[in-house]
Backbone as JSON, one array per atom type, in Angstrom:
{
  "sequence": "MHLVPKEQRSRHVLDDEQVCHAISGIGEPANVASWSSLFALLGDPSRLTLLLGIHHAGPISVTDLAVAADMRDTSVSQALRLLRANGLVTAHREGRVVRYTLADDKVAELLERVTPRAVSLARFRAAH",
  "N": [[-8.52, -27.44, 18.65], [-5.86, -25.36, 18.97], [-4.83, -22.59, 18.47], [-7.19, -21.48, 19.95], [-7.29, -18.71, 22.41], [-7.72, -19.48, 25.48], [-10.4, -18.12, 26.86], [-11.92, -17.96, 24.63], [-12.77, -20.69, 24.03], [-15.33, -21.81, 24.94], [-16.69, -21.07, 23.09], [-18.77, -22.08, 20.83], [-18.21, -23.43, 17.65], [-17.91, -25.07, 14.92], [-15.81, -25.37, 13.0], [-13.26, -26.48, 13.71], [-10.73, -26.85, 12.81], [-11.08, -25.37, 10.57], [-10.7, -22.28, 12.57], [-8.53, -22.56, 13.64], [-6.88, -21.38, 10.95], [-7.92, -19.39, 10.21], [-7.15, -17.88, 12.54], [-4.65, -17.92, 12.78], [-3.85, -17.3, 9.9], [-5.1, -14.66, 10.49], [-3.62, -13.49, 12.17], [-1.0, -10.9, 14.33], [-2.36, -8.44, 16.75], [-1.09, -5.64, 16.04], [-0.02, -6.42, 14.19], [-1.94, -6.44, 12.35], [-2.84, -3.64, 13.04], [-1.03, -2.44, 10.84], [-1.04, -2.99, 8.75], [-3.86, -1.73, 8.07], [-3.62, 1.28, 8.53], [-1.71, 1.78, 6.72], [-3.06, 0.59, 4.43], [-5.36, 3.03, 4.55], [-3.58, 4.93, 4.11], [-2.97, 4.2, 1.22], [-5.7, 4.07, 0.39], [-7.1, 6.79, -0.03], [-7.29, 8.33, -3.07], [-5.09, 10.24, -4.67], [-3.18, 10.09, -3.29], [-2.8, 7.17, -4.09], [-2.63, 7.3, -6.72], [0.01, 8.91, -6.88], [1.57, 7.38, -5.52], [1.34, 5.55, -7.55], [2.95, 6.41, -9.74], [5.33, 7.47, -9.03], [6.28, 5.22, -7.95], [6.75, 3.19, -11.07], [8.08, 5.55, -12.39], [10.83, 5.74, -10.97], [12.87, 7.25, -9.24], [11.72, 10.55, -9.31], [10.8, 14.0, -9.96], [9.49, 16.74, -7.65], [7.48, 18.66, -9.33], [7.27, 17.01, -11.72], [6.37, 14.6, -11.16], [3.71, 15.92, -10.0], [3.06, 17.39, -13.44], [2.82, 14.43, -14.49], [0.38, 13.14, -12.94], [-1.62, 15.19, -13.05], [-1.91, 17.33, -11.26], [-1.87, 20.34, -9.44], [1.12, 21.58, -7.54], [1.81, 21.87, -5.09], [-0.49, 20.24, -4.41], [0.44, 18.3, -4.61], [3.0, 17.83, -3.82], [1.6, 17.92, -1.01], [0.92, 15.63, -0.27], [2.82, 14.7, -0.37], [4.81, 14.85, 1.39], [3.24, 13.84, 3.8], [3.71, 11.01, 3.25], [6.82, 10.6, 2.98], [6.17, 11.34, 5.47], [5.36, 8.54, 6.75], [7.01, 6.43, 6.08], [6.68, 5.84, 3.34], [7.07, 7.12, 1.2], [10.62, 8.1, 0.51], [13.22, 10.79, -0.23], [14.76, 12.7, -1.8], [17.9, 14.17, -2.85], [19.47, 16.37, -5.24], [21.13, 18.62, -5.52], [19.62, 21.29, -6.36], [16.94, 20.07, -6.48], [15.02, 17.95, -5.49], [14.19, 13.75, -5.47], [11.85, 12.07, -5.69], [11.6, 8.54, -4.22], [10.32, 5.74, -3.78], [10.27, 4.07, -0.06], [9.22, 1.79, 0.3], [9.26, -2.03, 0.23], [6.39, -3.64, 0.7], [4.66, -1.84, -0.47], [5.64, -1.53, -2.47], [5.29, -3.46, -3.57], [2.47, -4.09, -3.53], [1.7, -2.47, -4.87], [2.45, -3.61, -7.72], [0.13, -4.77, -8.05], [-1.88, -3.26, -8.85], [-1.83, -2.11, -11.17], [-1.59, -0.28, -14.38], [-1.11, -2.31, -16.33], [-1.5, -4.62, -14.84], [-4.22, -4.15, -14.88], [-4.69, -4.51, -16.87], [-4.6, -7.13, -18.07], [-6.06, -8.92, -16.48], [-9.44, -8.31, -17.24], [-8.43, -9.03, -19.61], [-8.29, -11.74, -19.01], [-10.43, -12.29, -17.7], [-12.65, -11.72, -19.65], [-11.67, -13.66, -22.0]],
  "CA": [[-8.31, -26.11, 18.53], [-4.97, -25.52, 19.94], [-4.83, -21.76, 18.66], [-8.58, -20.86, 19.75], [-7.86, -18.33, 23.09], [-8.31, -20.46, 26.44], [-11.49, -17.78, 26.85], [-12.55, -18.3, 24.14], [-13.19, -22.29, 24.38], [-16.43, -22.25, 25.16], [-18.04, -20.79, 22.45], [-19.3, -22.02, 19.1], [-16.93, -23.41, 16.69], [-18.24, -25.4, 13.8], [-15.05, -26.16, 12.39], [-11.99, -26.07, 14.58], [-9.53, -26.55, 11.78], [-11.01, -23.87, 9.99], [-10.78, -21.55, 13.44], [-7.27, -22.97, 13.83], [-6.14, -21.17, 9.57], [-7.85, -18.06, 10.22], [-6.42, -17.27, 13.99], [-3.23, -18.04, 12.16], [-3.85, -15.86, 8.67], [-5.22, -12.98, 11.1], [-1.97, -12.53, 13.04], [-1.28, -10.3, 16.03], [-3.31, -7.56, 16.63], [-0.3, -4.18, 15.58], [0.54, -6.24, 12.16], [-3.32, -5.59, 11.35], [-3.66, -1.66, 12.61], [-0.03, -1.77, 10.79], [-1.35, -2.71, 7.6], [-4.74, -0.46, 7.96], [-2.87, 1.89, 8.25], [-1.01, 1.62, 5.49], [-3.72, 0.83, 3.35], [-5.98, 4.3, 4.71], [-2.47, 5.62, 3.27], [-3.08, 4.01, 0.18], [-6.75, 4.78, -0.36], [-6.5, 7.37, -1.05], [-7.08, 8.14, -4.4], [-4.79, 10.44, -5.39], [-1.9, 9.12, -2.36], [-2.04, 6.19, -4.82], [-1.64, 7.98, -8.1], [1.72, 9.65, -7.18], [2.16, 6.31, -5.08], [2.24, 4.26, -9.0], [3.69, 7.11, -10.66], [7.22, 6.69, -8.16], [6.23, 3.38, -8.28], [6.49, 3.57, -12.61], [8.89, 6.29, -12.82], [11.53, 5.8, -9.77], [13.01, 8.71, -8.51], [11.03, 11.6, -9.87], [10.99, 15.47, -8.9], [7.55, 16.53, -7.04], [6.98, 19.26, -10.54], [7.16, 16.09, -12.9], [5.64, 13.9, -10.62], [2.85, 16.71, -10.9], [2.45, 16.96, -14.45], [1.79, 13.18, -14.72], [-0.14, 12.9, -12.26], [-2.84, 15.92, -13.25], [-1.68, 17.57, -9.55], [-0.57, 20.94, -8.09], [2.61, 20.85, -7.29], [1.24, 21.63, -3.45], [-1.0, 19.47, -4.01], [2.09, 17.05, -4.41], [3.76, 18.17, -2.12], [1.08, 17.95, 1.22], [1.13, 14.35, 0.26], [4.27, 12.96, -0.18], [5.09, 14.79, 3.06], [2.35, 12.46, 3.97], [4.19, 9.28, 2.75], [7.22, 10.42, 4.09], [6.23, 10.87, 7.88], [5.02, 7.48, 7.34], [7.17, 5.82, 5.65], [6.35, 5.21, 1.91], [8.41, 7.29, 0.18], [12.07, 8.94, 0.19], [13.36, 11.99, -1.07], [16.94, 12.16, -1.67], [18.55, 15.69, -3.41], [20.18, 16.43, -6.46], [21.23, 19.79, -6.01], [18.28, 22.3, -5.8], [16.05, 18.92, -7.03], [14.18, 17.21, -4.86], [13.69, 13.81, -6.41], [11.19, 10.93, -4.6], [11.21, 7.17, -4.49], [9.25, 3.83, -2.57], [11.07, 3.7, 0.8], [9.08, 0.03, 1.4], [8.99, -2.68, -0.76], [5.64, -3.69, 0.33], [4.22, -1.0, -0.15], [6.33, -2.02, -4.15], [4.69, -5.64, -4.03], [0.89, -3.84, -3.68], [1.63, -1.48, -6.01], [2.6, -3.65, -8.7], [-0.76, -5.2, -8.84], [-3.03, -2.48, -9.16], [-0.8, -1.33, -12.83], [-2.63, -0.71, -15.52], [-0.27, -3.95, -16.66], [-2.75, -6.03, -14.64], [-5.76, -4.33, -14.92], [-5.51, -5.02, -18.41], [-4.58, -8.48, -18.37], [-6.81, -9.28, -15.97], [-9.84, -8.05, -18.11], [-8.37, -10.0, -21.35], [-8.32, -13.08, -19.15], [-11.77, -12.38, -17.84], [-13.43, -11.8, -21.64], [-11.65, -15.11, -22.35]],
  "C": [[-6.91, -25.73, 19.59], [-4.1, -23.29, 19.19], [-6.08, -20.52, 18.86], [-7.77, -20.12, 21.48], [-8.12, -19.11, 24.06], [-10.22, -19.52, 26.69], [-12.1, -17.73, 25.88], [-13.26, -19.66, 23.29], [-14.19, -22.48, 24.37], [-17.38, -22.11, 24.12], [-17.94, -22.15, 21.28], [-18.54, -23.21, 18.8], [-17.81, -24.69, 16.12], [-16.99, -27.03, 13.04], [-13.62, -25.6, 13.15], [-10.92, -26.13, 13.88], [-9.45, -25.03, 11.19], [-10.65, -22.65, 11.1], [-8.93, -21.5, 13.06], [-6.52, -21.93, 12.53], [-6.73, -20.0, 9.85], [-7.46, -17.11, 11.29], [-4.47, -17.21, 12.76], [-3.45, -17.11, 10.97], [-4.11, -15.08, 9.37], [-3.9, -12.64, 11.69], [-1.83, -11.81, 13.82], [-1.08, -9.23, 15.49], [-2.12, -5.96, 15.87], [-0.12, -5.28, 14.35], [-0.82, -6.24, 11.5], [-3.79, -4.3, 11.53], [-2.02, -1.42, 11.78], [-0.49, -1.89, 9.92], [-3.09, -2.17, 7.54], [-4.66, 0.75, 8.06], [-2.56, 2.48, 6.84], [-2.2, 1.34, 4.0], [-5.17, 2.31, 3.74], [-5.04, 5.31, 3.76], [-3.02, 5.09, 1.7], [-5.12, 3.77, -0.69], [-7.26, 5.47, -0.64], [-6.47, 8.0, -2.57], [-5.78, 9.31, -5.12], [-3.11, 10.3, -4.94], [-1.84, 8.19, -3.29], [-1.34, 6.41, -6.28], [-0.44, 8.39, -7.72], [2.09, 8.31, -6.29], [2.81, 4.89, -6.33], [2.99, 5.22, -10.01], [4.96, 7.06, -10.13], [7.45, 5.73, -8.74], [7.23, 3.24, -10.07], [7.59, 4.06, -12.81], [10.25, 5.98, -11.89], [12.41, 6.46, -9.75], [12.23, 9.88, -9.83], [11.32, 13.04, -9.07], [9.09, 15.66, -8.57], [6.36, 17.26, -8.43], [7.26, 17.7, -11.95], [6.29, 15.09, -12.43], [3.43, 14.8, -10.59], [2.2, 17.05, -11.84], [1.98, 16.09, -14.68], [1.13, 12.51, -13.7], [-1.49, 13.46, -12.64], [-3.11, 17.12, -12.05], [-1.45, 18.58, -9.85], [0.57, 20.84, -7.32], [2.34, 21.02, -5.65], [0.81, 21.32, -3.39], [-0.11, 18.09, -3.93], [2.74, 16.8, -4.03], [3.24, 17.51, -0.8], [1.71, 16.51, 0.87], [2.15, 13.22, 0.03], [4.99, 14.01, 1.33], [4.45, 14.57, 3.83], [3.09, 11.39, 4.24], [5.04, 9.76, 3.08], [7.48, 10.8, 5.44], [5.89, 9.81, 8.23], [5.92, 6.79, 6.71], [7.24, 5.19, 3.76], [7.41, 5.53, 1.2], [9.89, 7.63, 0.97], [12.23, 9.86, -0.18], [15.22, 12.38, -1.05], [17.03, 13.74, -2.8], [19.11, 15.99, -4.22], [20.45, 17.79, -6.27], [19.88, 21.07, -5.45], [17.14, 21.04, -6.4], [15.38, 17.87, -5.88], [13.43, 15.67, -5.6], [13.41, 12.38, -5.17], [11.74, 9.49, -4.94], [10.57, 6.2, -3.15], [10.38, 3.67, -2.03], [10.41, 1.93, 1.56], [8.75, -0.57, 0.25], [7.44, -4.04, 0.08], [4.83, -3.42, -0.07], [4.51, -1.61, -2.29], [5.33, -3.48, -4.64], [3.09, -5.2, -4.74], [0.82, -3.27, -4.51], [1.64, -2.12, -7.7], [1.11, -4.59, -9.29], [-1.83, -4.65, -8.5], [-3.01, -1.43, -10.42], [-1.83, -1.22, -13.45], [-1.96, -2.51, -16.28], [-1.51, -4.87, -16.47], [-4.0, -5.87, -14.3], [-6.4, -5.42, -15.82], [-5.82, -6.75, -18.2], [-5.79, -9.38, -17.2], [-8.34, -8.68, -16.44], [-9.63, -8.77, -18.85], [-8.48, -11.06, -20.66], [-9.98, -13.55, -17.95], [-12.88, -12.18, -18.92], [-12.81, -12.92, -22.02], [-11.96, -16.4, -21.72]]
}
């Protein structure tokens, strides 16, 4: 029980090794809070839709993203402002056009797991 904090060692434990593995997997509270905030941002269907569109299209304008996501330009702009403020996307100006790209590799990795191809493959595997 080397990972169990001293103040917790008096508690009843069934499997010391499993407790240590769990503590190791949970990690630092700040890291858990960071991931929780990320999942909160991803938990909104509109924001997730926009992030998926950006992930697969690469640099894309608000107007084009709005068409792809079947959303209004103003709604897309508002969501992108929040995603940009939280460091998930970056904006690059090309003349009068601003194009958005993903700013975070860990977000790209997560989005790769929820792409239509991944969902279709999972359904195919489940059916066979």
